[in-house]
mmCIF entry with sequence, helices, sheets and N, C-alpha, C, O atoms, coordinates in Angstrom:
data_MODEL
# 
_entry.id   MODEL 
# 
_entity.id                         1 
_entity.type                       polymer 
_entity.pdbx_number_of_molecules   1 
# 
_entity_poly.entity_id                      1 
_entity_poly.type                           'polypeptide(L)' 
_entity_poly.nstd_linkage                   no 
_entity_poly.nstd_monomer                   no 
_entity_poly.pdbx_seq_one_letter_code       MVGHWLTEFAGALDSQDPRRIADGRAQLLSNLDAIEARPVL 
_entity_poly.pdbx_seq_one_letter_code_can   MVGHWLTEFAGALDSQDPRRIADGRAQLLSNLDAIEARPVL 
_entity_poly.pdbx_strand_id                 A 
# 
loop_
_entity_poly_seq.entity_id 
_entity_poly_seq.num 
_entity_poly_seq.mon_id 
_entity_poly_seq.hetero 
1 1  MET n 
1 2  VAL n 
1 3  GLY n 
1 4  HIS n 
1 5  TRP n 
1 6  LEU n 
1 7  THR n 
1 8  GLU n 
1 9  PHE n 
1 10 ALA n 
1 11 GLY n 
1 12 ALA n 
1 13 LEU n 
1 14 ASP n 
1 15 SER n 
1 16 GLN n 
1 17 ASP n 
1 18 PRO n 
1 19 ARG n 
1 20 ARG n 
1 21 ILE n 
1 22 ALA n 
1 23 ASP n 
1 24 GLY n 
1 25 ARG n 
1 26 ALA n 
1 27 GLN n 
1 28 LEU n 
1 29 LEU n 
1 30 SER n 
1 31 ASN n 
1 32 LEU n 
1 33 ASP n 
1 34 ALA n 
1 35 ILE n 
1 36 GLU n 
1 37 ALA n 
1 38 ARG n 
1 39 PRO n 
1 40 VAL n 
1 41 LEU n 
# 
_struct_asym.id          A 
_struct_asym.entity_id   1 
# 
loop_
_struct_conf.conf_type_id 
_struct_conf.id 
_struct_conf.pdbx_PDB_helix_id 
_struct_conf.beg_label_comp_id 
_struct_conf.beg_label_asym_id 
_struct_conf.beg_label_seq_id 
_struct_conf.pdbx_beg_PDB_ins_code 
_struct_conf.end_label_comp_id 
_struct_conf.end_label_asym_id 
_struct_conf.end_label_seq_id 
_struct_conf.pdbx_end_PDB_ins_code 
_struct_conf.beg_auth_comp_id 
_struct_conf.beg_auth_asym_id 
_struct_conf.beg_auth_seq_id 
_struct_conf.end_auth_comp_id 
_struct_conf.end_auth_asym_id 
_struct_conf.end_auth_seq_id 
_struct_conf.pdbx_PDB_helix_class 
_struct_conf.details 
_struct_conf.pdbx_PDB_helix_length 
HELX_P HELX_P1 AA1 VAL A 2  ? SER A 15 ? VAL A 2  SER A 15 1 ? 14 
HELX_P HELX_P2 AA2 PRO A 18 ? ALA A 37 ? PRO A 18 ALA A 37 1 ? 20 
# 
_struct_conf_type.id          HELX_P 
_struct_conf_type.criteria    ? 
_struct_conf_type.reference   ? 
# 
loop_
_atom_site.group_PDB 
_atom_site.id 
_atom_site.type_symbol 
_atom_site.label_atom_id 
_atom_site.label_alt_id 
_atom_site.label_comp_id 
_atom_site.label_asym_id 
_atom_site.label_entity_id 
_atom_site.label_seq_id 
_atom_site.pdbx_PDB_ins_code 
_atom_site.Cartn_x 
_atom_site.Cartn_y 
_atom_site.Cartn_z 
_atom_site.occupancy 
_atom_site.B_iso_or_equiv 
_atom_site.pdbx_formal_charge 
_atom_site.auth_seq_id 
_atom_site.auth_comp_id 
_atom_site.auth_asym_id 
_atom_site.auth_atom_id 
_atom_site.pdbx_PDB_model_num 
ATOM 1   N N  . MET A 1 1  ? 23.529 -129.832 -177.391 1.00 0.00 ? 1  MET A N  1 
ATOM 2   C CA . MET A 1 1  ? 23.920 -128.448 -177.422 1.00 0.00 ? 1  MET A CA 1 
ATOM 3   C C  . MET A 1 1  ? 25.432 -128.314 -177.164 1.00 0.00 ? 1  MET A C  1 
ATOM 4   O O  . MET A 1 1  ? 26.142 -127.624 -177.895 1.00 0.00 ? 1  MET A O  1 
ATOM 5   N N  . VAL A 1 2  ? 25.892 -128.979 -176.124 1.00 0.00 ? 2  VAL A N  1 
ATOM 6   C CA . VAL A 1 2  ? 27.319 -128.892 -175.788 1.00 0.00 ? 2  VAL A CA 1 
ATOM 7   C C  . VAL A 1 2  ? 28.170 -129.451 -176.926 1.00 0.00 ? 2  VAL A C  1 
ATOM 8   O O  . VAL A 1 2  ? 29.227 -128.907 -177.247 1.00 0.00 ? 2  VAL A O  1 
ATOM 9   N N  . GLY A 1 3  ? 27.705 -130.535 -177.529 1.00 0.00 ? 3  GLY A N  1 
ATOM 10  C CA . GLY A 1 3  ? 28.426 -131.113 -178.655 1.00 0.00 ? 3  GLY A CA 1 
ATOM 11  C C  . GLY A 1 3  ? 28.573 -130.135 -179.803 1.00 0.00 ? 3  GLY A C  1 
ATOM 12  O O  . GLY A 1 3  ? 29.619 -130.079 -180.450 1.00 0.00 ? 3  GLY A O  1 
ATOM 13  N N  . HIS A 1 4  ? 27.536 -129.372 -180.052 1.00 0.00 ? 4  HIS A N  1 
ATOM 14  C CA . HIS A 1 4  ? 27.575 -128.345 -181.101 1.00 0.00 ? 4  HIS A CA 1 
ATOM 15  C C  . HIS A 1 4  ? 28.623 -127.287 -180.774 1.00 0.00 ? 4  HIS A C  1 
ATOM 16  O O  . HIS A 1 4  ? 29.406 -126.890 -181.637 1.00 0.00 ? 4  HIS A O  1 
ATOM 17  N N  . TRP A 1 5  ? 28.632 -126.835 -179.523 1.00 0.00 ? 5  TRP A N  1 
ATOM 18  C CA . TRP A 1 5  ? 29.619 -125.825 -179.113 1.00 0.00 ? 5  TRP A CA 1 
ATOM 19  C C  . TRP A 1 5  ? 31.038 -126.351 -179.262 1.00 0.00 ? 5  TRP A C  1 
ATOM 20  O O  . TRP A 1 5  ? 31.933 -125.626 -179.695 1.00 0.00 ? 5  TRP A O  1 
ATOM 21  N N  . LEU A 1 6  ? 31.242 -127.611 -178.902 1.00 0.00 ? 6  LEU A N  1 
ATOM 22  C CA . LEU A 1 6  ? 32.576 -128.202 -179.028 1.00 0.00 ? 6  LEU A CA 1 
ATOM 23  C C  . LEU A 1 6  ? 32.985 -128.337 -180.490 1.00 0.00 ? 6  LEU A C  1 
ATOM 24  O O  . LEU A 1 6  ? 34.149 -128.126 -180.833 1.00 0.00 ? 6  LEU A O  1 
ATOM 25  N N  . THR A 1 7  ? 32.041 -128.684 -181.343 1.00 0.00 ? 7  THR A N  1 
ATOM 26  C CA . THR A 1 7  ? 32.326 -128.787 -182.772 1.00 0.00 ? 7  THR A CA 1 
ATOM 27  C C  . THR A 1 7  ? 32.721 -127.427 -183.338 1.00 0.00 ? 7  THR A C  1 
ATOM 28  O O  . THR A 1 7  ? 33.650 -127.326 -184.140 1.00 0.00 ? 7  THR A O  1 
ATOM 29  N N  . GLU A 1 8  ? 32.015 -126.389 -182.919 1.00 0.00 ? 8  GLU A N  1 
ATOM 30  C CA . GLU A 1 8  ? 32.354 -125.038 -183.378 1.00 0.00 ? 8  GLU A CA 1 
ATOM 31  C C  . GLU A 1 8  ? 33.754 -124.641 -182.898 1.00 0.00 ? 8  GLU A C  1 
ATOM 32  O O  . GLU A 1 8  ? 34.529 -124.056 -183.654 1.00 0.00 ? 8  GLU A O  1 
ATOM 33  N N  . PHE A 1 9  ? 34.071 -124.958 -181.652 1.00 0.00 ? 9  PHE A N  1 
ATOM 34  C CA . PHE A 1 9  ? 35.389 -124.622 -181.124 1.00 0.00 ? 9  PHE A CA 1 
ATOM 35  C C  . PHE A 1 9  ? 36.475 -125.424 -181.837 1.00 0.00 ? 9  PHE A C  1 
ATOM 36  O O  . PHE A 1 9  ? 37.557 -124.903 -182.108 1.00 0.00 ? 9  PHE A O  1 
ATOM 37  N N  . ALA A 1 10 ? 36.190 -126.682 -182.140 1.00 0.00 ? 10 ALA A N  1 
ATOM 38  C CA . ALA A 1 10 ? 37.153 -127.496 -182.885 1.00 0.00 ? 10 ALA A CA 1 
ATOM 39  C C  . ALA A 1 10 ? 37.423 -126.879 -184.255 1.00 0.00 ? 10 ALA A C  1 
ATOM 40  O O  . ALA A 1 10 ? 38.558 -126.902 -184.732 1.00 0.00 ? 10 ALA A O  1 
ATOM 41  N N  . GLY A 1 11 ? 36.392 -126.332 -184.886 1.00 0.00 ? 11 GLY A N  1 
ATOM 42  C CA . GLY A 1 11 ? 36.574 -125.640 -186.159 1.00 0.00 ? 11 GLY A CA 1 
ATOM 43  C C  . GLY A 1 11 ? 37.481 -124.434 -186.013 1.00 0.00 ? 11 GLY A C  1 
ATOM 44  O O  . GLY A 1 11 ? 38.307 -124.160 -186.883 1.00 0.00 ? 11 GLY A O  1 
ATOM 45  N N  . ALA A 1 12 ? 37.324 -123.718 -184.914 1.00 0.00 ? 12 ALA A N  1 
ATOM 46  C CA . ALA A 1 12 ? 38.190 -122.564 -184.656 1.00 0.00 ? 12 ALA A CA 1 
ATOM 47  C C  . ALA A 1 12 ? 39.638 -123.030 -184.485 1.00 0.00 ? 12 ALA A C  1 
ATOM 48  O O  . ALA A 1 12 ? 40.562 -122.408 -185.010 1.00 0.00 ? 12 ALA A O  1 
ATOM 49  N N  . LEU A 1 13 ? 39.826 -124.119 -183.753 1.00 0.00 ? 13 LEU A N  1 
ATOM 50  C CA . LEU A 1 13 ? 41.179 -124.655 -183.564 1.00 0.00 ? 13 LEU A CA 1 
ATOM 51  C C  . LEU A 1 13 ? 41.788 -125.085 -184.901 1.00 0.00 ? 13 LEU A C  1 
ATOM 52  O O  . LEU A 1 13 ? 42.962 -124.831 -185.172 1.00 0.00 ? 13 LEU A O  1 
ATOM 53  N N  . ASP A 1 14 ? 40.980 -125.733 -185.719 1.00 0.00 ? 14 ASP A N  1 
ATOM 54  C CA . ASP A 1 14 ? 41.461 -126.187 -187.022 1.00 0.00 ? 14 ASP A CA 1 
ATOM 55  C C  . ASP A 1 14 ? 41.872 -125.024 -187.913 1.00 0.00 ? 14 ASP A C  1 
ATOM 56  O O  . ASP A 1 14 ? 42.747 -125.171 -188.766 1.00 0.00 ? 14 ASP A O  1 
ATOM 57  N N  . SER A 1 15 ? 41.244 -123.872 -187.721 1.00 0.00 ? 15 SER A N  1 
ATOM 58  C CA . SER A 1 15 ? 41.557 -122.710 -188.558 1.00 0.00 ? 15 SER A CA 1 
ATOM 59  C C  . SER A 1 15 ? 42.948 -122.153 -188.256 1.00 0.00 ? 15 SER A C  1 
ATOM 60  O O  . SER A 1 15 ? 43.551 -121.484 -189.096 1.00 0.00 ? 15 SER A O  1 
ATOM 61  N N  . GLN A 1 16 ? 43.449 -122.430 -187.063 1.00 0.00 ? 16 GLN A N  1 
ATOM 62  C CA . GLN A 1 16 ? 44.741 -121.927 -186.596 1.00 0.00 ? 16 GLN A CA 1 
ATOM 63  C C  . GLN A 1 16 ? 44.810 -120.396 -186.619 1.00 0.00 ? 16 GLN A C  1 
ATOM 64  O O  . GLN A 1 16 ? 45.889 -119.811 -186.709 1.00 0.00 ? 16 GLN A O  1 
ATOM 65  N N  . ASP A 1 17 ? 43.638 -119.761 -186.534 1.00 0.00 ? 17 ASP A N  1 
ATOM 66  C CA . ASP A 1 17 ? 43.538 -118.301 -186.480 1.00 0.00 ? 17 ASP A CA 1 
ATOM 67  C C  . ASP A 1 17 ? 43.441 -117.915 -185.004 1.00 0.00 ? 17 ASP A C  1 
ATOM 68  O O  . ASP A 1 17 ? 42.423 -118.188 -184.367 1.00 0.00 ? 17 ASP A O  1 
ATOM 69  N N  . PRO A 1 18 ? 44.486 -117.281 -184.446 1.00 0.00 ? 18 PRO A N  1 
ATOM 70  C CA . PRO A 1 18 ? 44.486 -116.973 -183.012 1.00 0.00 ? 18 PRO A CA 1 
ATOM 71  C C  . PRO A 1 18 ? 43.265 -116.169 -182.554 1.00 0.00 ? 18 PRO A C  1 
ATOM 72  O O  . PRO A 1 18 ? 42.744 -116.403 -181.464 1.00 0.00 ? 18 PRO A O  1 
ATOM 73  N N  . ARG A 1 19 ? 42.820 -115.249 -183.361 1.00 0.00 ? 19 ARG A N  1 
ATOM 74  C CA . ARG A 1 19 ? 41.661 -114.439 -182.963 1.00 0.00 ? 19 ARG A CA 1 
ATOM 75  C C  . ARG A 1 19 ? 40.391 -115.295 -182.942 1.00 0.00 ? 19 ARG A C  1 
ATOM 76  O O  . ARG A 1 19 ? 39.587 -115.191 -182.016 1.00 0.00 ? 19 ARG A O  1 
ATOM 77  N N  . ARG A 1 20 ? 40.215 -116.127 -183.947 1.00 0.00 ? 20 ARG A N  1 
ATOM 78  C CA . ARG A 1 20 ? 39.040 -117.001 -183.998 1.00 0.00 ? 20 ARG A CA 1 
ATOM 79  C C  . ARG A 1 20 ? 39.070 -118.000 -182.847 1.00 0.00 ? 20 ARG A C  1 
ATOM 80  O O  . ARG A 1 20 ? 38.030 -118.308 -182.265 1.00 0.00 ? 20 ARG A O  1 
ATOM 81  N N  . ILE A 1 21 ? 40.241 -118.500 -182.519 1.00 0.00 ? 21 ILE A N  1 
ATOM 82  C CA . ILE A 1 21 ? 40.377 -119.436 -181.399 1.00 0.00 ? 21 ILE A CA 1 
ATOM 83  C C  . ILE A 1 21 ? 40.019 -118.739 -180.089 1.00 0.00 ? 21 ILE A C  1 
ATOM 84  O O  . ILE A 1 21 ? 39.278 -119.290 -179.275 1.00 0.00 ? 21 ILE A O  1 
ATOM 85  N N  . ALA A 1 22 ? 40.537 -117.544 -179.885 1.00 0.00 ? 22 ALA A N  1 
ATOM 86  C CA . ALA A 1 22 ? 40.248 -116.797 -178.656 1.00 0.00 ? 22 ALA A CA 1 
ATOM 87  C C  . ALA A 1 22 ? 38.759 -116.496 -178.536 1.00 0.00 ? 22 ALA A C  1 
ATOM 88  O O  . ALA A 1 22 ? 38.176 -116.643 -177.462 1.00 0.00 ? 22 ALA A O  1 
ATOM 89  N N  . ASP A 1 23 ? 38.142 -116.073 -179.639 1.00 0.00 ? 23 ASP A N  1 
ATOM 90  C CA . ASP A 1 23 ? 36.708 -115.784 -179.625 1.00 0.00 ? 23 ASP A CA 1 
ATOM 91  C C  . ASP A 1 23 ? 35.897 -117.061 -179.358 1.00 0.00 ? 23 ASP A C  1 
ATOM 92  O O  . ASP A 1 23 ? 34.941 -117.047 -178.582 1.00 0.00 ? 23 ASP A O  1 
ATOM 93  N N  . GLY A 1 24 ? 36.286 -118.149 -180.001 1.00 0.00 ? 24 GLY A N  1 
ATOM 94  C CA . GLY A 1 24 ? 35.594 -119.418 -179.807 1.00 0.00 ? 24 GLY A CA 1 
ATOM 95  C C  . GLY A 1 24 ? 35.726 -119.931 -178.391 1.00 0.00 ? 24 GLY A C  1 
ATOM 96  O O  . GLY A 1 24 ? 34.774 -120.466 -177.822 1.00 0.00 ? 24 GLY A O  1 
ATOM 97  N N  . ARG A 1 25 ? 36.907 -119.766 -177.823 1.00 0.00 ? 25 ARG A N  1 
ATOM 98  C CA . ARG A 1 25 ? 37.141 -120.191 -176.437 1.00 0.00 ? 25 ARG A CA 1 
ATOM 99  C C  . ARG A 1 25 ? 36.279 -119.374 -175.486 1.00 0.00 ? 25 ARG A C  1 
ATOM 100 O O  . ARG A 1 25 ? 35.654 -119.926 -174.581 1.00 0.00 ? 25 ARG A O  1 
ATOM 101 N N  . ALA A 1 26 ? 36.246 -118.066 -175.689 1.00 0.00 ? 26 ALA A N  1 
ATOM 102 C CA . ALA A 1 26 ? 35.440 -117.204 -174.833 1.00 0.00 ? 26 ALA A CA 1 
ATOM 103 C C  . ALA A 1 26 ? 33.961 -117.574 -174.924 1.00 0.00 ? 26 ALA A C  1 
ATOM 104 O O  . ALA A 1 26 ? 33.263 -117.616 -173.911 1.00 0.00 ? 26 ALA A O  1 
ATOM 105 N N  . GLN A 1 27 ? 33.490 -117.841 -176.134 1.00 0.00 ? 27 GLN A N  1 
ATOM 106 C CA . GLN A 1 27 ? 32.083 -118.205 -176.317 1.00 0.00 ? 27 GLN A CA 1 
ATOM 107 C C  . GLN A 1 27 ? 31.778 -119.545 -175.661 1.00 0.00 ? 27 GLN A C  1 
ATOM 108 O O  . GLN A 1 27 ? 30.753 -119.696 -174.996 1.00 0.00 ? 27 GLN A O  1 
ATOM 109 N N  . LEU A 1 28 ? 32.663 -120.514 -175.848 1.00 0.00 ? 28 LEU A N  1 
ATOM 110 C CA . LEU A 1 28 ? 32.467 -121.827 -175.245 1.00 0.00 ? 28 LEU A CA 1 
ATOM 111 C C  . LEU A 1 28 ? 32.412 -121.721 -173.725 1.00 0.00 ? 28 LEU A C  1 
ATOM 112 O O  . LEU A 1 28 ? 31.520 -122.290 -173.094 1.00 0.00 ? 28 LEU A O  1 
ATOM 113 N N  . LEU A 1 29 ? 33.352 -121.003 -173.139 1.00 0.00 ? 29 LEU A N  1 
ATOM 114 C CA . LEU A 1 29 ? 33.370 -120.846 -171.684 1.00 0.00 ? 29 LEU A CA 1 
ATOM 115 C C  . LEU A 1 29 ? 32.129 -120.121 -171.185 1.00 0.00 ? 29 LEU A C  1 
ATOM 116 O O  . LEU A 1 29 ? 31.574 -120.477 -170.145 1.00 0.00 ? 29 LEU A O  1 
ATOM 117 N N  . SER A 1 30 ? 31.701 -119.122 -171.909 1.00 0.00 ? 30 SER A N  1 
ATOM 118 C CA . SER A 1 30 ? 30.496 -118.381 -171.537 1.00 0.00 ? 30 SER A CA 1 
ATOM 119 C C  . SER A 1 30 ? 29.278 -119.304 -171.547 1.00 0.00 ? 30 SER A C  1 
ATOM 120 O O  . SER A 1 30 ? 28.463 -119.281 -170.624 1.00 0.00 ? 30 SER A O  1 
ATOM 121 N N  . ASN A 1 31 ? 29.163 -120.105 -172.583 1.00 0.00 ? 31 ASN A N  1 
ATOM 122 C CA . ASN A 1 31 ? 28.039 -121.046 -172.669 1.00 0.00 ? 31 ASN A CA 1 
ATOM 123 C C  . ASN A 1 31 ? 28.072 -122.070 -171.538 1.00 0.00 ? 31 ASN A C  1 
ATOM 124 O O  . ASN A 1 31 ? 27.037 -122.387 -170.951 1.00 0.00 ? 31 ASN A O  1 
ATOM 125 N N  . LEU A 1 32 ? 29.248 -122.580 -171.239 1.00 0.00 ? 32 LEU A N  1 
ATOM 126 C CA . LEU A 1 32 ? 29.367 -123.569 -170.163 1.00 0.00 ? 32 LEU A CA 1 
ATOM 127 C C  . LEU A 1 32 ? 29.079 -122.937 -168.801 1.00 0.00 ? 32 LEU A C  1 
ATOM 128 O O  . LEU A 1 32 ? 28.450 -123.562 -167.947 1.00 0.00 ? 32 LEU A O  1 
ATOM 129 N N  . ASP A 1 33 ? 29.533 -121.710 -168.599 1.00 0.00 ? 33 ASP A N  1 
ATOM 130 C CA . ASP A 1 33 ? 29.237 -121.010 -167.349 1.00 0.00 ? 33 ASP A CA 1 
ATOM 131 C C  . ASP A 1 33 ? 27.739 -120.784 -167.185 1.00 0.00 ? 33 ASP A C  1 
ATOM 132 O O  . ASP A 1 33 ? 27.212 -120.876 -166.077 1.00 0.00 ? 33 ASP A O  1 
ATOM 133 N N  . ALA A 1 34 ? 27.055 -120.490 -168.287 1.00 0.00 ? 34 ALA A N  1 
ATOM 134 C CA . ALA A 1 34 ? 25.610 -120.279 -168.232 1.00 0.00 ? 34 ALA A CA 1 
ATOM 135 C C  . ALA A 1 34 ? 24.895 -121.563 -167.829 1.00 0.00 ? 34 ALA A C  1 
ATOM 136 O O  . ALA A 1 34 ? 23.917 -121.521 -167.082 1.00 0.00 ? 34 ALA A O  1 
ATOM 137 N N  . ILE A 1 35 ? 25.370 -122.689 -168.312 1.00 0.00 ? 35 ILE A N  1 
ATOM 138 C CA . ILE A 1 35 ? 24.774 -123.969 -167.919 1.00 0.00 ? 35 ILE A CA 1 
ATOM 139 C C  . ILE A 1 35 ? 24.998 -124.219 -166.443 1.00 0.00 ? 35 ILE A C  1 
ATOM 140 O O  . ILE A 1 35 ? 24.093 -124.655 -165.731 1.00 0.00 ? 35 ILE A O  1 
ATOM 141 N N  . GLU A 1 36 ? 26.204 -123.942 -165.989 1.00 0.00 ? 36 GLU A N  1 
ATOM 142 C CA . GLU A 1 36 ? 26.552 -124.186 -164.586 1.00 0.00 ? 36 GLU A CA 1 
ATOM 143 C C  . GLU A 1 36 ? 25.728 -123.313 -163.649 1.00 0.00 ? 36 GLU A C  1 
ATOM 144 O O  . GLU A 1 36 ? 25.430 -123.720 -162.526 1.00 0.00 ? 36 GLU A O  1 
ATOM 145 N N  . ALA A 1 37 ? 25.360 -122.121 -164.096 1.00 0.00 ? 37 ALA A N  1 
ATOM 146 C CA . ALA A 1 37 ? 24.621 -121.184 -163.246 1.00 0.00 ? 37 ALA A CA 1 
ATOM 147 C C  . ALA A 1 37 ? 23.131 -121.527 -163.165 1.00 0.00 ? 37 ALA A C  1 
ATOM 148 O O  . ALA A 1 37 ? 22.429 -121.012 -162.295 1.00 0.00 ? 37 ALA A O  1 
ATOM 149 N N  . ARG A 1 38 ? 22.645 -122.383 -164.054 1.00 0.00 ? 38 ARG A N  1 
ATOM 150 C CA . ARG A 1 38 ? 21.224 -122.736 -164.034 1.00 0.00 ? 38 ARG A CA 1 
ATOM 151 C C  . ARG A 1 38 ? 20.894 -123.583 -162.817 1.00 0.00 ? 38 ARG A C  1 
ATOM 152 O O  . ARG A 1 38 ? 21.670 -124.455 -162.427 1.00 0.00 ? 38 ARG A O  1 
ATOM 153 N N  . PRO A 1 39 ? 19.731 -123.319 -162.218 1.00 0.00 ? 39 PRO A N  1 
ATOM 154 C CA . PRO A 1 39 ? 19.336 -124.164 -161.080 1.00 0.00 ? 39 PRO A CA 1 
ATOM 155 C C  . PRO A 1 39 ? 18.982 -125.578 -161.551 1.00 0.00 ? 39 PRO A C  1 
ATOM 156 O O  . PRO A 1 39 ? 18.445 -125.761 -162.643 1.00 0.00 ? 39 PRO A O  1 
ATOM 157 N N  . VAL A 1 40 ? 19.281 -126.540 -160.741 1.00 0.00 ? 40 VAL A N  1 
ATOM 158 C CA . VAL A 1 40 ? 18.970 -127.931 -161.053 1.00 0.00 ? 40 VAL A CA 1 
ATOM 159 C C  . VAL A 1 40 ? 17.524 -128.177 -160.653 1.00 0.00 ? 40 VAL A C  1 
ATOM 160 O O  . VAL A 1 40 ? 17.116 -127.872 -159.532 1.00 0.00 ? 40 VAL A O  1 
ATOM 161 N N  . LEU A 1 41 ? 16.760 -128.728 -161.578 1.00 0.00 ? 41 LEU A N  1 
ATOM 162 C CA . LEU A 1 41 ? 15.344 -128.997 -161.284 1.00 0.00 ? 41 LEU A CA 1 
ATOM 163 C C  . LEU A 1 41 ? 15.131 -130.417 -160.861 1.00 0.00 ? 41 LEU A C  1 
ATOM 164 O O  . LEU A 1 41 ? 14.001 -130.813 -160.577 1.00 0.00 ? 41 LEU A O  1 
# 
């Protein structure tokens, strides 16, 4: 899952579109924060 998110963000970086990069960064951070907030089983 994380690899997929990183691949998507890399695509945003490759586009060199500042808005797409900002949106991709926000989404990536949100996804990572959600993982961090999950309880460890």
